[in-house]
Backbone as numpy.savetxt, mean C-alpha at the origin, in Angstrom:
# Nx Ny Nz CAx CAy CAz Cx Cy Cz
13.82 -21.60 11.56 13.04 -21.15 10.43 13.58 -21.30 9.21
13.11 -21.90 7.99 13.66 -21.99 6.69 12.93 -21.25 5.75
13.65 -20.83 4.94 12.90 -19.85 3.90 12.74 -20.75 2.51
11.81 -20.52 1.93 11.54 -21.21 0.82 11.71 -20.37 -0.27
12.56 -20.81 -1.60 12.78 -20.03 -2.40 12.03 -20.57 -3.76
11.33 -19.66 -4.65 10.62 -20.14 -5.69 11.18 -19.06 -6.81
11.40 -19.90 -8.02 11.87 -19.16 -9.05 10.71 -19.12 -9.97
10.72 -17.97 -10.60 9.33 -17.78 -11.68 9.91 -17.53 -12.98
9.25 -17.97 -13.99 9.71 -18.16 -15.38 9.83 -16.60 -15.71
9.06 -15.64 -15.15 8.84 -14.23 -15.74 8.28 -13.53 -14.79
8.34 -12.06 -15.05 8.00 -10.99 -13.94 6.28 -11.30 -13.79
5.84 -11.48 -15.07 4.45 -11.71 -14.97 3.80 -12.89 -14.24
4.65 -13.95 -14.19 4.14 -15.21 -13.14 4.35 -14.58 -11.88
5.19 -13.90 -11.60 5.69 -13.63 -10.22 4.64 -12.98 -9.75
4.25 -11.80 -10.48 3.09 -10.75 -10.40 1.94 -11.36 -10.14
1.51 -12.42 -10.99 0.14 -13.28 -10.92 0.05 -14.11 -9.60
1.38 -14.89 -9.05 1.37 -15.56 -7.92 1.26 -14.56 -6.83
1.93 -13.48 -6.61 1.91 -12.48 -5.82 0.42 -12.05 -5.65
-0.37 -11.73 -6.52 -1.69 -11.49 -6.54 -2.34 -12.52 -6.04
-2.38 -13.79 -6.24 -2.90 -14.70 -5.66 -2.78 -14.67 -4.24
-1.60 -14.69 -3.70 -1.22 -14.70 -2.31 -1.96 -13.39 -1.60
-1.88 -12.30 -2.12 -2.39 -11.21 -1.37 -4.04 -11.26 -1.49
-4.82 -11.77 -2.60 -6.11 -11.92 -2.56 -6.54 -12.99 -1.54
-5.79 -14.03 -1.29 -5.94 -15.15 -0.19 -5.97 -14.78 1.03
-5.01 -13.68 1.24 -4.95 -13.19 2.66 -5.99 -12.05 2.98
-6.37 -11.40 2.06 -7.51 -10.58 2.11 -8.93 -11.15 2.34
-8.84 -12.50 1.54 -10.13 -13.01 1.79 -10.16 -13.67 3.20
-9.22 -14.15 3.66 -9.40 -14.62 4.94 -9.42 -13.61 6.01
-9.02 -12.35 5.99 -9.41 -11.16 6.88 -10.86 -10.85 6.67
-11.31 -10.74 5.46 -12.79 -10.57 5.31 -13.59 -11.57 5.97
-13.20 -12.97 5.90 -14.03 -13.88 6.38 -14.01 -13.60 7.92
-12.77 -13.44 8.53 -12.64 -13.25 10.01 -13.05 -12.00 10.65
-13.02 -11.01 9.84 -13.12 -9.65 10.47 -14.31 -8.90 9.83
-14.52 -9.43 8.67 -15.75 -8.67 8.05 -15.00 -7.52 6.97
-13.80 -7.21 7.21 -13.42 -6.24 6.29 -11.69 -6.87 6.11
-10.86 -5.88 5.29 -9.53 -6.06 5.27 -8.83 -4.70 4.95
-7.56 -4.76 5.46 -6.55 -3.66 5.04 -5.46 -4.18 4.07
-5.30 -2.92 2.84 -4.14 -3.32 2.08 -3.38 -2.05 1.95
-2.18 -2.02 2.46 -1.11 -0.84 2.47 -0.14 -1.17 1.32
-0.12 -0.24 0.47 0.87 -0.27 -0.72 1.65 0.95 -0.86
2.88 0.59 -1.41 3.96 1.59 -1.95 3.68 2.24 -3.30
4.31 3.39 -3.68 4.20 3.67 -4.93 5.49 3.25 -5.84
5.72 4.06 -6.77 6.90 3.58 -7.71 6.57 2.83 -8.86
7.38 2.43 -9.78 7.10 1.80 -10.98 6.93 0.31 -10.83
7.77 -0.20 -9.79 7.87 -1.55 -9.54 6.51 -2.32 -9.38
5.54 -1.66 -8.48 4.33 -2.65 -8.16 3.10 -2.42 -9.28
3.60 -1.61 -10.33 2.47 -1.35 -11.42 1.95 -2.52 -12.00
2.68 -3.76 -12.38 2.21 -4.77 -13.04 1.43 -5.55 -11.88
1.60 -5.39 -10.44 0.98 -6.02 -9.54 -0.25 -5.49 -9.26
-0.47 -4.06 -9.24 -1.53 -3.29 -9.21 -2.53 -3.93 -10.27
-1.99 -3.95 -11.33 -2.85 -4.25 -12.55 -3.42 -5.75 -12.54
-2.64 -6.51 -11.99 -3.11 -7.92 -11.81 -4.27 -8.09 -10.64
-3.99 -7.30 -9.66 -4.95 -7.22 -8.35 -6.21 -6.64 -8.95
-6.20 -5.66 -9.66 -7.27 -4.80 -9.94 -8.54 -5.65 -10.71
-7.91 -6.77 -11.49 -8.86 -7.78 -12.06 -9.31 -8.93 -11.43
-8.91 -9.06 -9.90 -9.29 -10.29 -9.39 -10.49 -10.14 -8.63
-11.30 -11.32 -8.51 -12.52 -11.37 -7.93 -12.20 -11.20 -6.43
-12.94 -10.38 -5.49 -12.68 -10.32 -4.28 -14.02 -9.41 -4.02
-14.19 -9.44 -2.68 -15.10 -8.39 -2.19 -14.51 -7.11 -1.78
-14.16 -6.35 -3.04 -13.38 -5.18 -3.03 -14.15 -4.22 -2.00
-15.45 -4.08 -1.82 -16.08 -3.10 -0.95 -15.54 -3.31 0.24
-15.32 -4.47 0.92 -14.81 -4.34 2.07 -13.12 -4.47 2.45
-12.82 -3.76 1.36 -11.32 -3.82 1.54 -10.86 -2.20 1.56
-10.19 -1.52 2.58 -9.54 -0.43 2.30 -8.10 -0.33 2.17
-8.04 0.46 1.26 -6.51 0.46 0.52 -6.15 1.92 1.18
-4.83 1.88 1.39 -3.92 3.19 1.59 -2.60 3.04 1.43
-1.73 4.03 1.71 -0.50 4.15 1.28 0.54 3.96 2.21
1.76 3.28 1.89 2.88 3.20 3.17 3.55 4.50 3.03
3.59 5.41 2.39 4.14 6.45 2.06 3.45 7.45 0.98
3.66 8.87 1.11 3.10 9.86 0.10 3.87 11.01 -0.20
4.07 11.41 -1.24 4.58 12.53 -1.43 3.84 13.70 -1.21
4.31 14.96 -0.83 3.18 16.05 -0.17 3.04 16.63 -1.55
2.41 16.41 -2.44 1.99 16.83 -3.67 0.24 16.78 -4.02
-0.22 17.66 -4.77 -1.60 17.42 -5.08 -2.07 16.02 -5.65
-2.82 15.41 -5.32 -3.34 14.03 -5.72 -3.34 13.79 -7.41
-3.28 14.90 -8.12 -3.18 14.70 -9.42 -1.92 15.03 -10.08
-1.04 15.25 -9.25 0.33 15.29 -9.84 0.88 14.26 -10.10
1.84 14.11 -11.20 2.47 13.01 -11.44 3.26 12.15 -10.49
3.94 12.68 -9.60 4.57 12.32 -8.43 3.68 11.75 -7.12
2.54 11.98 -7.42 1.58 11.54 -6.36 1.37 9.94 -6.20
1.56 9.36 -5.19 1.25 7.96 -5.27 -0.17 7.66 -5.04
-0.85 8.44 -4.54 -2.40 8.52 -4.48 -2.95 8.28 -6.17
-2.25 9.30 -6.76 -2.52 8.94 -8.17 -2.22 7.90 -8.93
-1.06 7.18 -8.55 -0.66 6.26 -9.16 -1.64 4.66 -8.68
-1.96 4.99 -7.58 -2.63 3.87 -6.93 -4.36 3.83 -7.63
-4.83 5.03 -7.65 -6.04 5.28 -8.39 -6.01 5.09 -9.70
-4.99 5.29 -10.45 -5.16 5.02 -11.93 -4.83 3.69 -12.27
-3.94 2.80 -11.33 -3.32 1.49 -11.49 -3.93 0.45 -10.77
-4.49 0.58 -9.51 -5.05 -0.40 -8.67 -6.50 -0.25 -8.47
-7.18 0.95 -8.30 -8.36 0.91 -7.90 -9.40 1.35 -9.27
-8.99 0.29 -10.15 -9.90 0.36 -11.30 -10.28 -1.09 -11.63
-11.14 -1.45 -12.48 -11.58 -2.68 -12.91 -12.42 -3.21 -11.70
-12.46 -4.29 -11.28 -12.94 -5.03 -10.00 -12.71 -4.22 -8.85
-11.37 -3.96 -8.69 -10.72 -3.15 -7.55 -11.42 -1.84 -6.98
-12.03 -1.19 -8.33 -12.63 0.18 -8.15 -13.67 0.40 -6.97
-14.29 -0.81 -6.29 -15.19 -0.70 -5.31 -14.62 -0.79 -4.18
-13.03 -0.75 -3.93 -12.38 -0.71 -2.81 -12.49 0.71 -2.00
-12.35 0.95 -0.80 -12.17 2.06 -0.19 -11.01 2.74 -0.32
-10.62 4.00 -0.41 -9.18 4.55 -0.42 -9.04 5.63 0.96
-8.18 5.18 1.62 -7.90 6.22 2.90 -6.57 6.99 2.33
-6.73 8.32 1.86 -5.73 9.07 1.48 -4.92 9.65 2.70
-3.71 9.88 2.15 -2.58 10.51 3.45 -2.45 11.96 3.09
-2.69 12.48 1.83 -2.55 13.70 1.34 -3.77 14.57 2.07
-3.52 15.70 2.78 -4.65 16.57 3.17 -4.32 17.92 2.72
-5.19 19.00 3.01 -4.96 20.31 2.57 -3.83 20.80 3.40
-3.54 20.29 4.35 -2.31 20.87 5.12 -1.10 21.42 4.47
-0.43 22.30 4.93 0.82 22.88 4.29 2.05 22.00 4.33
1.97 21.00 5.06 2.94 19.68 5.03 2.32 18.56 5.97
3.12 17.50 5.83 2.50 16.24 6.41 2.71 16.42 7.94
3.43 16.92 8.56 3.44 16.77 10.06 2.27 17.76 10.60
1.58 18.62 10.01 0.51 19.10 10.40 -0.60 18.38 10.18
-0.71 17.36 9.32 -1.87 16.67 8.94 -1.98 15.28 9.89
-1.07 15.15 10.75 -0.88 13.86 11.39 -2.25 13.81 12.38
-2.53 14.73 12.99 -3.69 14.75 14.18 -5.05 14.19 13.37
-5.16 15.20 12.17 -6.61 14.87 11.44 -6.58 13.77 11.11
-5.52 12.90 10.30 -5.34 11.56 9.95 -5.69 10.61 10.97
-5.02 10.85 12.04 -5.04 9.98 13.18 -6.49 9.91 13.61
-7.27 10.59 13.42 -8.77 10.75 14.18 -9.65 10.72 12.98
-9.50 10.55 11.61 -10.31 10.59 10.46 -11.09 9.11 10.34
-12.18 9.25 9.90 -13.03 8.15 9.72 -12.48 7.35 8.44
-12.76 6.34 8.34 -12.53 5.46 7.13 -11.02 4.80 7.20
-10.36 4.82 8.37 -8.98 4.42 8.32 -9.00 2.93 8.26
-7.85 2.35 7.71 -7.80 0.97 7.41 -7.61 0.34 8.85
-8.10 -0.81 8.83 -8.11 -1.61 10.11 -6.65 -1.95 10.50
-5.99 -2.04 11.63 -4.73 -2.48 12.10 -5.28 -3.56 13.06
-4.10 -4.46 13.11 -3.03 -4.44 12.50 -3.25 -4.60 10.97
-2.56 -4.25 9.78 -2.73 -4.27 8.63 -2.74 -5.69 8.04
-3.56 -6.11 7.13 -3.63 -7.45 6.65 -2.34 -7.72 5.86
-2.29 -6.70 4.74 -1.34 -6.81 3.75 -0.57 -5.57 3.73
0.83 -5.45 3.85 1.70 -4.30 3.61 2.71 -4.64 2.74
2.70 -3.85 1.64 3.66 -4.16 0.50 4.38 -2.81 0.22
5.87 -3.22 0.80 7.00 -2.14 0.70 8.00 -2.40 -0.44
8.20 -1.49 -1.00 9.19 -1.79 -2.26 10.66 -0.99 -1.81
11.56 -1.41 -2.69 12.87 -0.42 -2.60 13.26 0.37 -3.89
13.36 1.44 -3.53 13.73 2.29 -4.79 15.34 2.22 -4.95
15.68 3.09 -6.25 16.91 2.96 -6.73 17.99 3.41 -5.48
17.49 4.26 -4.93 18.58 5.00 -4.07 18.48 4.18 -2.61
18.05 2.93 -2.60 17.81 2.04 -1.40 16.94 2.59 -0.28
15.96 3.32 -0.96 15.03 3.61 0.09 13.68 2.74 0.31
13.01 2.75 1.19 11.68 2.09 1.30 10.82 2.93 2.25
9.66 3.10 1.88 8.64 3.86 2.55 9.44 5.09 2.81
10.07 5.77 1.76 10.27 7.13 1.97 11.35 7.33 2.88
12.02 6.52 3.43 13.06 6.35 4.35 14.49 6.05 3.64
15.27 7.17 3.56 16.44 7.17 2.89 17.61 6.78 3.69
18.44 5.85 3.37 19.62 5.62 4.25 20.45 6.83 4.57
20.59 7.78 3.71 21.43 8.90 3.86 20.81 9.84 4.94
19.55 9.87 5.49 18.81 10.92 6.05 18.80 10.52 7.59
18.93 11.55 8.46 18.79 11.40 9.75 17.68 10.63 10.23
16.23 11.13 9.67 15.34 10.47 9.89 15.01 8.78 9.77
15.93 8.35 9.09 15.63 6.91 8.88 15.72 6.00 10.26
16.63 6.47 11.14 16.88 5.59 12.56 15.29 5.87 13.18
15.02 6.94 13.24 13.67 7.22 13.85 12.31 6.53 13.26
12.45 6.40 11.86 11.66 5.69 11.25 11.81 4.27 11.37
12.90 3.73 11.43 12.91 2.37 11.59 12.80 1.85 12.97
12.79 2.71 13.96 13.00 2.36 15.47 11.47 1.73 15.71
11.46 0.83 16.69 10.14 0.09 17.20 9.49 1.12 17.80
8.14 1.00 17.68 7.16 2.10 18.41 7.54 1.83 20.09
7.49 3.08 20.59 7.53 3.07 22.30 6.41 2.17 22.61
6.69 1.46 23.76 5.65 0.62 24.30 5.05 1.26 25.51
């Protein structure tokens, strides 16, 4: 397997190219399956990508967007990834997309798992597009290298 390296003149060029690729994958999924799933991370890095995607022509009403991870705060809290996605991706043309929220009224995330697993409106799996970022502390999808849960989070699912 060979890897192709692409150099971009600017972050804007990178984000536009990435948005083109994502839209192409989502269009193919919609043509094949009638709908598509887009899973995104929070943080500041994807904001320009979200803004580029939100203006793209796509059958957004056939796309379900959800989060790769979420902080257990109210969806209007500044630390909420749902707020970040709602304010920056689910606007413009992408406002027609469906959103599957991870934060529930439960006291903590573990108590919400059963409800989320049986909830209507889940994004189709396997996911068509999954975007993971890496934070300053070398974490991805809320898995921090210094935490004991990282090994369990990175382990393959039992078969």
